[in-house]
N, C-alpha and C positions, 0 to 999 in steps of 0.2 A: 241477482245471483243466478247462475246457470246450474240447473240440476243435471247431474251426470246420469246417463242412461245405464241401467243395469245390464250387464252382459248375460245373455241366456246361458243356462247350464246345459241345455240340450233339449231334445224332443222326448216327451213322455211316451213310452211304448204302449201304454194302455189307452190313451185318448188321442195321441198324435199332436198334442198342442205343446207349445214352448214352455219349458220349466224355468222360472226365475227364482233364485234363492230367497229373496225377500218376501215372496208371496207364499212361502211355505212356513207354517208355524215353527216347525223344528228342522227346517231344511228339507231338501229332497231325500227320498229313499233311494239309495244307489243299488241297482239290481244287475246281476250278471245276465247277459242275453241268453245264456244257456238255461236259465231258470224261468223263461217265459213260457206261456202256454203254446201248445203245438201249432195252433192256427195264427199265432202272432207273427207278423211279417219281419219283426226284428229278431226272431229266434235264431240262435246259432247252434251248431252241433256241439256235442260234448263227448269227451273221451272217457268220462266217468262211468264206471259200470255199477250195476246193482250190488255186486259183491263189495265194491269199495264203499258204497253208501252204507251197507249193513255193517261192515267192519268198523267204520268211523262213527256210526250212529248219527250221521249227518246226511240228510236226503237232498241236499243241494246238488245241482249238476255242475256247479262252478269248480273248475280244476283247483283253484286256490284253497277251497274248503277241504281238499283231500291231499294236500301236500304235493301236488303235481307241478307246482312252480314255487318261486321263492317270495312268498308274501303276497303283495298286490297281484291280482290276476294278470298274467302276462299274455294270456290268449286273446281276451276281448276287453275292450274298454267297457266299464260298467255304465249303465244307462240311468238317468235320473227319472224316477217316478214322482208324480204329484202325490202329496200325502193323502189327498182324498181318493185318488185312484188306487193307491196302495191299500187303503182301508176298505175299499170295495172288493179288493181281491180279484179284480177282473183284468188280469194281465197275463 
């Protein structure tokens, strides 16, 4: 019997390694590239202002969190973080 190779989900912006769904206990944590740390090479600019964050009570920089698009983020594809990298908070 031949085992099928799992398709990678993407590259983790925290550690730079490939993310595979089956290697994550609860699946990868999908993160908008606008919410990455300022020194992260995957960081993307955001049009969300501090006033919008205060108004909405949501401090994400992702436009979809503030009604600036229609549901799924239309600005940037979200990136898969490894669960362990997410838990470390180093992204």
